[in-house]
C-alpha positions, 0 to 999 in steps of 0.5 A: 864260365867262358873258359869252360866253353873255350876249352871245349871249343878248343878240344873240338877243333883239335879233334876235327883237325885230327880227323881231317888229317887222317881223312886227307892222308887216306885220300892222298895215299889212294891218289899216290898209289894209283893216280890214273884210277883215282879220278875214275873211282871218284866219277864212278862213285858219284854216278852210283850214288 
């Protein structure tokens, strides 16, 4: 019974890591393409929320 939960937990962790890697690659790509405007965009998006 414990092995089933372990397998699903492991699958959930792997999926979460893949999603976080894609998210970080997206953020890194935006930062590398235009580092000066990156911080301005973050500040502007926080002000707009």
